[in-house]
C-alpha positions, 0 to 999 in steps of 0.5 A, spaced: 500 499 499 503 507 497 504 511 504 499 516 502 493 510 501 495 508 508 495 514 512 487 516 509 486 508 512 490 511 518 485 516 519 478 512 516 480 509 523 482 513 526 475 518 524 470 521 531 462 521 528 461 529 527 454 530 526 455 538 528 456 544 523 462 546 523 466 552 519 472 555 519 474 563 516 480 564 514 478 571 510 477 578 513 481 574 520 479 567 525 473 565 526 470 558 528 463 557 527 459 550 530 452 550 529 452 557 527 455 560 533 461 562 534 466 559 538 472 563 542 478 559 542 486 561 544 491 564 539 494 559 539 489 553 537 487 558 532 493 558 530 494 551 529 486 549 526 489 555 520 495 551 518 491 545 518 485 549 514 489 552 508 492 544 506 487 539 505 491 533 506 494 530 512 501 534 515 506 531 518 506 532 526 513 534 526 511 540 520 505 542 523 510 544 530 516 546 527 512 552 523 507 553 527 514 554 533 520 555 528 523 558 534 523 553 539 527 546 539 524 540 536 522 538 542 519 544 545 515 544 538 512 538 539 511 540 546 506 545 545 503 543 539 501 536 543 499 543 548 495 545 543 492 539 540 489 537 548 486 544 549 482 543 543 480 537 545 477 540 552 475 546 549 471 545 544 468 539 538 472 534 534 475 538 529 482 535 527 484 527 526 489 525 528 495 519 527 502 518 532 504 521 524 500 526 522 494 531 522 489 534 518 482 538 519 475 533 519 473 532 513 466 535 515 469 542 517 466 548 511 472 553 510 471 559 506 478 559 503 478 553 501 471 555 497 474 561 494 480 557 492 475 552 488 471 557 485 477 561 484 480 555 480 473 554 476 473 562 473 480 560 470 479 554 467 477 555 460 473 548 459 469 549 465 463 554 465 463 561 466 458 562 473 456 568 476 454 565 481 461 563 483 463 571 484 460 572 491 463 579 492 462 578 500 468 570 499 473 573 493 474 581 497 477 578 503 483 578 505 486 571 508 488 573 516 489 580 514 492 580 522 496 575 522 505 575 520 506 569 521 511 568 515 506 562 513 500 567 513 504 571 509 506 567 503 499 564 502 496 571 503 499 573 497 499 567 493 491 567 494 489 574 492 494 573 485 489 567 485 483 571 487 485 577 482 486 572 476 480 569 477 476 575 477 480 578 470 478 571 466 471 571 468 471 578 466 475 576 459 470 570 458 464 574 460 465 579 455 466 573 450 460 570 451 456 578 451 454 578 458 457 585 458 454 588 465 456 581 469 463 582 466 463 589 468 462 588 475 467 583 476 472 588 473 470 592 478 471 587 484 478 585 481 479 593 481 477 595 488 482 589 490 488 591 486 487 599 484 493 600 481 494 593 478 493 595 470 491 588 468 484 590 472 483 596 469 484 593 461 481 588 462 474 594 465 476 598 460 475 592 454 468 591 458 465 598 458 468 598 450 464 591 448 458 595 452 458 600 447 460 605 453 467 609 450 467 615 455 466 610 460 472 606 458 476 613 458 473 616 464 476 609 468 483 609 464 484 616 467 482 614 474 488 609 474 492 613 469 491 618 475 493 613 480 498 611 477 502 617 477 500 619 484 503 614 488 508 611 484 510 616 479 510 612 473 505 611 466 501 606 464 504 602 459 504 602 452 499 596 451 494 601 455 496 606 452 495 603 445 488 600 447 486 608 449 489 610 442 485 606 439 479 608 442 480 615 441 481 614 432 473 610 432 
């Protein structure tokens, strides 16, 4: 039996029946809900759950411990992990499945970060129909754990931000191609509001306005971006954007 299959088999044996509705929110800040009621947890336990929630697979205990307590010795970080697991079991409903070597979040827990990641990948996949219902602004506008500064959070936050922005731009382009111009504008505006200095987001917004026949709106958005770029960075839009606007003015 392959190692991954063996790990999964061990988890199936260790699984605890869980009839509760459990949800972990990582966007805009950490939150645990049990049957739609918030559950307060100490920061060490929040960090453990967040780390497991970001990775939808079994993780080695030693990897979890050294990532969460990087400045401690291996022995001390292992003890910290055992303490966090004990507090979690004593203060909360079952949330973590464990073996002697691995940990993972129980499969029934809903995680908003995972939901948005799945939706973003659907929007990026040209083989998957572009479903406007995937563009939930309440989810796509949320940064990952914005007040946390652990290295593993900072790196994942930026990766997740880029994924969301690429997905919104891709959705806007695909909606333009499908003739759904109003929805394309909304998707592009979500990307622009997330990153006001992102030229690719403004270009797709301008293209969406043009497809809708709103040349004035397109030029106004270009001017807004150019002014913000100059004020913040003292640079000009790229020749690609300038050429797009030049073609508008020629028509």
